[in-house]
Structure formats: C-alpha cells, structure tokens
PAKEKOL-308500 format. One record per residue (C-alpha): residue in three letters; chain; x, y, z; residue number from 1. Coordinates in Angstrom, 2 decimals. Example, Ala and Ser with C-alpha at 12.3 -4.5 7.8 and 13.67 -1.06 7.14 Angstrom:
! residues 2
('ALA', 'A', (12.30, -4.50, 7.80), 1) ('SER', 'A', (13.67, -1.06, 7.14), 2) 
//
This chain:
! residues 261
('MET', 'A', (88.83, 35.76, 75.51), 1) ('VAL', 'A', (92.11, 37.63, 74.94), 2) ('LEU', 'A', (95.04, 36.49, 77.04), 3) ('ALA', 'A', (98.49, 37.98, 77.56), 4) ('LYS', 'A', (101.24, 35.43, 77.04), 5) ('SER', 'A', (104.31, 35.57, 79.25), 6) ('LYS', 'A', (107.79, 34.60, 78.15), 7) ('LEU', 'A', (107.37, 31.30, 79.96), 8) ('GLY', 'A', (104.20, 30.36, 78.11), 9) ('SER', 'A', (101.59, 31.05, 80.83), 10) ('THR', 'A', (98.62, 33.22, 79.94), 11) ('LYS', 'A', (96.74, 35.95, 81.79), 12) ('PRO', 'A', (93.64, 37.90, 80.74), 13) ('ARG', 'A', (94.38, 41.54, 79.89), 14) ('ILE', 'A', (92.31, 44.15, 81.73), 15) ('ALA', 'A', (92.19, 47.73, 80.36), 16) ('ILE', 'A', (92.30, 50.47, 83.03), 17) ('PRO', 'A', (92.16, 54.22, 82.23), 18) ('GLU', 'A', (94.35, 56.61, 84.22), 19) ('PRO', 'A', (92.31, 57.65, 87.30), 20) ('CYS', 'A', (92.72, 61.44, 87.14), 21) ('SER', 'A', (94.08, 63.98, 84.66), 22) ('TYR', 'A', (94.68, 67.00, 86.89), 23) ('ASP', 'A', (96.50, 65.44, 89.88), 24) ('LYS', 'A', (99.40, 63.30, 88.67), 25) ('ALA', 'A', (100.62, 62.36, 92.14), 26) ('TYR', 'A', (97.19, 61.04, 93.10), 27) ('SER', 'A', (96.75, 59.32, 89.75), 28) ('ASP', 'A', (100.14, 57.58, 90.01), 29) ('ARG', 'A', (99.42, 56.31, 93.54), 30) ('SER', 'A', (95.95, 55.18, 92.60), 31) ('ILE', 'A', (96.83, 53.38, 89.38), 32) ('LYS', 'A', (99.61, 51.52, 91.22), 33) ('SER', 'A', (97.00, 50.03, 93.57), 34) ('TYR', 'A', (94.85, 48.88, 90.65), 35) ('LEU', 'A', (97.78, 47.40, 88.75), 36) ('GLU', 'A', (98.92, 45.43, 91.78), 37) ('ALA', 'A', (95.38, 44.27, 92.59), 38) ('VAL', 'A', (94.66, 43.05, 89.05), 39) ('GLU', 'A', (97.98, 41.21, 88.95), 40) ('ALA', 'A', (97.28, 39.62, 92.36), 41) ('ALA', 'A', (93.90, 38.45, 91.06), 42) ('GLY', 'A', (95.54, 36.80, 88.05), 43) ('GLY', 'A', (95.07, 39.45, 85.36), 44) ('GLU', 'A', (97.43, 41.50, 83.21), 45) ('PRO', 'A', (96.63, 45.24, 83.64), 46) ('VAL', 'A', (96.86, 47.51, 80.59), 47) ('VAL', 'A', (96.89, 51.26, 81.33), 48) ('ILE', 'A', (94.88, 53.42, 78.92), 49) ('PRO', 'A', (96.27, 57.00, 78.83), 50) ('LEU', 'A', (93.75, 59.83, 78.96), 51) ('GLY', 'A', (93.31, 62.05, 75.92), 52) ('LEU', 'A', (93.48, 59.33, 73.25), 53) ('THR', 'A', (91.40, 59.61, 70.10), 54) ('PRO', 'A', (88.40, 57.26, 69.70), 55) ('GLU', 'A', (90.41, 55.25, 67.19), 56) ('GLU', 'A', (93.40, 54.92, 69.52), 57) ('THR', 'A', (91.16, 53.93, 72.44), 58) ('ALA', 'A', (89.35, 51.27, 70.42), 59) ('LYS', 'A', (92.69, 49.86, 69.24), 60) ('ARG', 'A', (94.04, 49.67, 72.81), 61) ('ILE', 'A', (91.12, 47.64, 74.19), 62) ('THR', 'A', (90.69, 45.33, 71.20), 63) ('GLY', 'A', (93.41, 43.12, 72.65), 64) ('CYS', 'A', (91.92, 43.18, 76.17), 65) ('SER', 'A', (89.46, 40.83, 77.81), 66) ('ALA', 'A', (87.61, 43.49, 79.82), 67) ('VAL', 'A', (87.57, 47.12, 80.99), 68) ('LEU', 'A', (87.94, 48.28, 84.59), 69) ('LEU', 'A', (86.83, 51.85, 85.37), 70) ('PRO', 'A', (88.73, 52.88, 88.54), 71) ('GLY', 'A', (88.00, 55.38, 91.27), 72) ('SER', 'A', (89.03, 59.00, 90.83), 73) ('LYS', 'A', (89.71, 62.18, 92.76), 74) ('ALA', 'A', (87.16, 63.87, 90.51), 75) ('ASP', 'A', (83.47, 64.38, 91.23), 76) ('VAL', 'A', (80.62, 64.10, 88.78), 77) ('ASP', 'A', (80.12, 67.04, 86.43), 78) ('PRO', 'A', (76.79, 68.74, 87.33), 79) ('GLN', 'A', (76.66, 70.88, 84.19), 80) ('LYS', 'A', (76.99, 67.88, 81.92), 81) ('PHE', 'A', (74.99, 65.32, 83.88), 82) ('GLY', 'A', (72.70, 67.37, 86.12), 83) ('ALA', 'A', (74.02, 65.90, 89.37), 84) ('GLU', 'A', (73.82, 67.68, 92.69), 85) ('ARG', 'A', (77.10, 68.86, 94.21), 86) ('HIS', 'A', (78.57, 69.54, 97.62), 87) ('PRO', 'A', (79.59, 73.19, 98.28), 88) ('LYS', 'A', (83.14, 71.90, 98.87), 89) ('THR', 'A', (83.99, 69.29, 96.31), 90) ('ALA', 'A', (86.61, 68.15, 93.85), 91) ('ALA', 'A', (86.59, 69.40, 90.29), 92) ('PRO', 'A', (85.13, 67.41, 87.39), 93) ('ASP', 'A', (87.59, 65.70, 85.06), 94) ('PRO', 'A', (86.51, 66.07, 81.40), 95) ('LEU', 'A', (89.47, 64.04, 80.10), 96) ('ARG', 'A', (88.68, 61.10, 82.38), 97) ('ASP', 'A', (84.96, 61.34, 81.55), 98) ('ALA', 'A', (85.70, 61.34, 77.82), 99) ('ALA', 'A', (87.91, 58.26, 78.21), 100) ('ASP', 'A', (85.25, 56.44, 80.24), 101) ('GLU', 'A', (82.56, 57.23, 77.68), 102) ('LEU', 'A', (84.69, 55.81, 74.88), 103) ('LEU', 'A', (85.65, 52.73, 76.90), 104) ('ILE', 'A', (82.05, 51.95, 77.85), 105) ('GLN', 'A', (80.88, 52.31, 74.26), 106) ('ASP', 'A', (83.75, 50.29, 72.82), 107) ('ALA', 'A', (83.45, 47.56, 75.43), 108) ('TYR', 'A', (79.71, 47.30, 74.81), 109) ('ASN', 'A', (80.18, 47.15, 71.03), 110) ('LEU', 'A', (82.88, 44.49, 71.42), 111) ('ARG', 'A', (80.87, 42.57, 74.06), 112) ('LYS', 'A', (83.62, 42.95, 76.64), 113) ('PRO', 'A', (82.68, 42.99, 80.36), 114) ('ILE', 'A', (83.01, 46.27, 82.28), 115) ('PHE', 'A', (83.74, 46.64, 86.00), 116) ('GLY', 'A', (83.27, 50.09, 87.57), 117) ('ILE', 'A', (84.79, 50.91, 90.96), 118) ('CYS', 'A', (83.72, 53.92, 93.07), 119) ('TYR', 'A', (83.76, 56.80, 90.56), 120) ('GLY', 'A', (83.53, 54.13, 87.87), 121) ('LEU', 'A', (80.13, 53.10, 89.30), 122) ('GLN', 'A', (78.92, 56.68, 89.45), 123) ('PHE', 'A', (80.03, 57.38, 85.89), 124) ('MET', 'A', (78.32, 54.25, 84.61), 125) ('VAL', 'A', (75.11, 55.27, 86.36), 126) ('TYR', 'A', (74.80, 58.84, 85.13), 127) ('SER', 'A', (76.26, 58.26, 81.66), 128) ('LEU', 'A', (73.80, 55.42, 81.01), 129) ('GLY', 'A', (70.69, 57.33, 82.09), 130) ('GLY', 'A', (70.58, 56.99, 85.87), 131) ('LYS', 'A', (70.98, 59.70, 88.51), 132) ('VAL', 'A', (73.82, 60.55, 90.90), 133) ('ARG', 'A', (73.68, 63.01, 93.79), 134) ('ALA', 'A', (75.88, 64.35, 96.56), 135) ('ALA', 'A', (75.49, 61.98, 99.48), 136) ('GLU', 'A', (73.92, 63.37, 102.63), 137) ('ARG', 'A', (76.81, 61.78, 104.50), 138) ('ARG', 'A', (80.15, 61.03, 102.90), 139) ('GLU', 'A', (81.41, 57.50, 103.44), 140) ('TYR', 'A', (85.09, 57.15, 104.25), 141) ('GLY', 'A', (86.65, 54.17, 105.97), 142) ('HIS', 'A', (85.54, 50.68, 106.89), 143) ('ALA', 'A', (81.96, 49.72, 106.07), 144) ('GLN', 'A', (79.73, 46.67, 106.09), 145) ('VAL', 'A', (78.08, 45.75, 102.80), 146) ('ASP', 'A', (75.20, 43.31, 102.40), 147) ('VAL', 'A', (75.05, 41.23, 99.21), 148) ('LEU', 'A', (71.44, 41.16, 97.99), 149) ('THR', 'A', (71.52, 38.87, 94.96), 150) ('ASN', 'A', (73.32, 35.84, 93.54), 151) ('SER', 'A', (75.53, 38.06, 91.39), 152) ('SER', 'A', (78.50, 36.32, 89.78), 153) ('LEU', 'A', (80.64, 39.17, 91.08), 154) ('PHE', 'A', (80.10, 37.96, 94.65), 155) ('GLY', 'A', (79.96, 34.24, 93.86), 156) ('LYS', 'A', (80.88, 31.96, 96.80), 157) ('LEU', 'A', (81.53, 34.98, 99.06), 158) ('PRO', 'A', (79.77, 35.72, 102.37), 159) ('ARG', 'A', (76.51, 37.68, 102.20), 160) ('SER', 'A', (78.09, 40.33, 104.42), 161) ('LEU', 'A', (81.40, 41.90, 103.38), 162) ('GLU', 'A', (83.87, 44.18, 105.17), 163) ('VAL', 'A', (84.93, 46.83, 102.65), 164) ('TRP', 'A', (86.64, 50.22, 102.32), 165) ('MET', 'A', (84.57, 53.20, 101.20), 166) ('SER', 'A', (85.73, 56.62, 100.02), 167) ('HIS', 'A', (83.08, 58.68, 98.26), 168) ('GLY', 'A', (81.01, 61.85, 98.53), 169) ('ASP', 'A', (78.56, 61.17, 95.68), 170) ('GLU', 'A', (76.17, 58.25, 95.41), 171) ('ALA', 'A', (73.84, 56.58, 92.93), 172) ('LEU', 'A', (70.24, 57.73, 93.36), 173) ('GLU', 'A', (68.48, 56.04, 90.43), 174) ('LEU', 'A', (69.90, 53.13, 88.42), 175) ('PRO', 'A', (69.87, 53.08, 84.61), 176) ('ALA', 'A', (67.31, 50.89, 82.86), 177) ('GLY', 'A', (68.26, 47.22, 82.95), 178) ('PHE', 'A', (70.43, 47.51, 86.08), 179) ('GLU', 'A', (69.68, 45.90, 89.42), 180) ('LEU', 'A', (70.94, 46.56, 92.93), 181) ('THR', 'A', (73.29, 43.75, 94.01), 182) ('ALA', 'A', (74.77, 45.12, 97.25), 183) ('LYS', 'A', (74.02, 47.88, 99.75), 184) ('SER', 'A', (75.76, 49.59, 102.66), 185) ('PRO', 'A', (73.71, 51.07, 105.52), 186) ('THR', 'A', (73.61, 54.42, 103.70), 187) ('ALA', 'A', (74.23, 53.89, 99.99), 188) ('VAL', 'A', (74.15, 51.74, 96.87), 189) ('ALA', 'A', (77.21, 49.45, 97.04), 190) ('GLY', 'A', (76.86, 47.20, 94.00), 191) ('ILE', 'A', (74.94, 47.16, 90.71), 192) ('GLU', 'A', (74.91, 45.15, 87.50), 193) ('ASN', 'A', (73.35, 44.64, 84.11), 194) ('ALA', 'A', (74.38, 41.04, 83.52), 195) ('GLU', 'A', (72.93, 40.97, 80.00), 196) ('LYS', 'A', (75.19, 43.84, 78.94), 197) ('LYS', 'A', (78.10, 42.52, 81.02), 198) ('MET', 'A', (78.25, 45.68, 83.13), 199) ('PHE', 'A', (79.12, 45.42, 86.83), 200) ('ALA', 'A', (80.10, 48.01, 89.44), 201) ('VAL', 'A', (80.75, 48.51, 93.15), 202) ('GLN', 'A', (80.90, 51.70, 95.20), 203) ('PHE', 'A', (83.65, 50.39, 97.50), 204) ('HIS', 'A', (87.32, 49.67, 96.73), 205) ('PRO', 'A', (88.18, 45.97, 96.22), 206) ('GLU', 'A', (91.70, 46.94, 95.09), 207) ('VAL', 'A', (92.87, 48.02, 98.57), 208) ('ARG', 'A', (93.89, 45.71, 101.39), 209) ('HIS', 'A', (91.31, 47.26, 103.74), 210) ('THR', 'A', (88.60, 45.44, 101.78), 211) ('ARG', 'A', (88.62, 41.86, 102.94), 212) ('LEU', 'A', (88.09, 39.44, 100.04), 213) ('GLY', 'A', (88.72, 42.23, 97.52), 214) ('THR', 'A', (91.06, 40.01, 95.52), 215) ('GLU', 'A', (88.35, 37.34, 95.37), 216) ('ILE', 'A', (85.89, 39.88, 93.94), 217) ('LEU', 'A', (88.39, 40.81, 91.23), 218) ('ARG', 'A', (89.04, 37.14, 90.53), 219) ('ASN', 'A', (85.29, 36.55, 90.18), 220) ('PHE', 'A', (85.17, 39.31, 87.59), 221) ('ILE', 'A', (88.21, 38.07, 85.67), 222) ('PHE', 'A', (87.51, 34.35, 85.73), 223) ('ASP', 'A', (83.75, 33.91, 86.27), 224) ('ILE', 'A', (82.41, 36.90, 84.37), 225) ('CYS', 'A', (85.14, 37.27, 81.74), 226) ('LYS', 'A', (85.35, 33.44, 81.46), 227) ('ALA', 'A', (89.14, 33.44, 81.56), 228) ('LYS', 'A', (90.96, 30.25, 82.53), 229) ('PRO', 'A', (93.06, 30.50, 85.72), 230) ('THR', 'A', (96.34, 29.26, 84.23), 231) ('TRP', 'A', (98.46, 31.71, 86.27), 232) ('THR', 'A', (99.76, 29.96, 89.40), 233) ('PRO', 'A', (102.21, 30.82, 92.19), 234) ('GLN', 'A', (104.79, 28.63, 90.45), 235) ('HIS', 'A', (104.35, 30.62, 87.24), 236) ('PHE', 'A', (105.01, 33.76, 89.29), 237) ('VAL', 'A', (108.18, 32.32, 90.80), 238) ('ASP', 'A', (109.48, 31.02, 87.46), 239) ('GLU', 'A', (108.83, 34.25, 85.61), 240) ('THR', 'A', (110.28, 36.42, 88.39), 241) ('VAL', 'A', (113.45, 34.34, 88.50), 242) ('ALA', 'A', (113.77, 34.57, 84.72), 243) ('ARG', 'A', (113.26, 38.33, 84.82), 244) ('VAL', 'A', (115.87, 38.79, 87.57), 245) ('ARG', 'A', (118.38, 36.64, 85.70), 246) ('ALA', 'A', (117.85, 38.71, 82.58), 247) ('GLN', 'A', (118.37, 41.94, 84.55), 248) ('VAL', 'A', (121.43, 40.74, 86.47), 249) ('GLY', 'A', (123.05, 38.99, 83.54), 250) ('ARG', 'A', (124.35, 35.46, 83.14), 251) ('ASP', 'A', (127.86, 36.31, 84.29), 252) ('ARG', 'A', (126.80, 38.07, 87.48), 253) ('ARG', 'A', (125.13, 36.81, 90.62), 254) ('GLY', 'A', (122.15, 38.34, 92.31), 255) ('ARG', 'A', (119.96, 37.57, 95.28), 256) ('ARG', 'A', (116.21, 37.72, 95.29), 257) ('ALA', 'A', (113.84, 36.89, 98.14), 258) ('LEU', 'A', (110.39, 35.74, 97.06), 259) ('SER', 'A', (107.36, 35.37, 99.29), 260) ('LEU', 'A', (103.94, 34.05, 98.33), 261) 
//
C-alpha cells in the first residue's frame, strides 16, 4: 500500500484520477474539483492524471498510487469503437479520455491495484472489458433510491437502501465475465464488482453532497478494499492547515484562519 506522507508525518493513500473530459475544460475543471475534495474528505490523497500521456508516463504516474478512480465524464460511449447504441441527441465520445482509462485499467490490473469506476467510469469498465452498454430508455438525473444486493465491501456497514445522485444517459446492459451486480436502481444497474480482480464501480455519484453516505462509500474503497490504514484524523487536518497557513503568511506576519470540522 502506497501512502503519501505529509510534512507533519501523517500518511494518506494516494488515489490516481484521470481528468474527466478533454474537450470541455470548464466542465472538466468543475468535475475534477469535486473528486479531489471528495477523496480528501474520505482520507485519501488525490493525484490527477493528465490526458494524453504516453503508456510509459501513465504507468510511472500510478506506480506510486494505491488505487485508480475512474470519474464521471461529459462524454458518451463511442459506438463505432464499442458497438454501443446511442441517443439521437448525445454528447460526443472522448478518445483521449478513453485511451487514458484503457491504460489505467491495464496498468492497475497488472500492478494489482484496486479500481473504482464512477458513472462513465462504470460504463467504460463494462464495455472495455467485454460487456455491453446501451442508451438508456429513460435518462436518470437527480435523486434516486438504490438497493444494495450483496455484501460487497464497497457498501460495508451501510444501509441496504441508499439515497444517491444519478446523472447518466447510457447504462450497462450486460456485465463482463467475472462481474456481479451489487446494487440496482429502479431502472438501471447501479453497482458492479469483480472482487477477485479488485474492480468496483457505481453508476451514481458518491463524490457529490446529494449522495448521502457518499463519503462512507469512498472510505470503504480506500480503507477496506485498498487496505489503507486510517491514520489521517481531524487533528492532523488542523495541524497541517495551520502549518501551511503559517508558511504562507510568514513568521513575521500575522494571519487569521477560521477552521471548521
């Protein structure tokens, strides 16, 4: 397990996250900010993987990480490459993001690092590993109820019914070999996993505040699935923030900082 060490000696597991979208920077910046904040809140250290890296550069970036998180995206699946059905009105595919995800999945599998796909990340895992994705008969956007179907480590100690936030127009139709359905909404696949290969995914968005217990799901991935030790505490956060502010303000100047936990 690879941990990031802070200046104060505490350690946090590093989670690699590719940029969400290559052709809409404003969307990508907003989206990645949510993932960075969510991973930090769950006790991890996010590491952004830029799109367009060579296979060698990608492998080097994730070698020092504990796991890979494949985020949601503005893009839709590429029907020409993967044979998926499409809506008449849909977003464009994102070849750069797809190429990054393919490399990250392969590298993570070779290095035995866990993978967590979210929304588009689930769809990409499904169709790139031999399953099928289609345009949903009804797009899901907004609050949804998800039923947990198995004793997946991803949902460990959580209620069997979860209030989540959905935002997708495509859905998984057939799962790849070795995967099982772990959660379902009234209209779509909501969670899948191949525990042997350390691959997990959800269709909803645990990184946003609209998903109740989203932080707990991320913590389950980081600490139960990745086997990291939860050494990062609120006091560590306070100590490191104070040290960072002092360094920015300078020893001979005074600054004020309000902290809330």
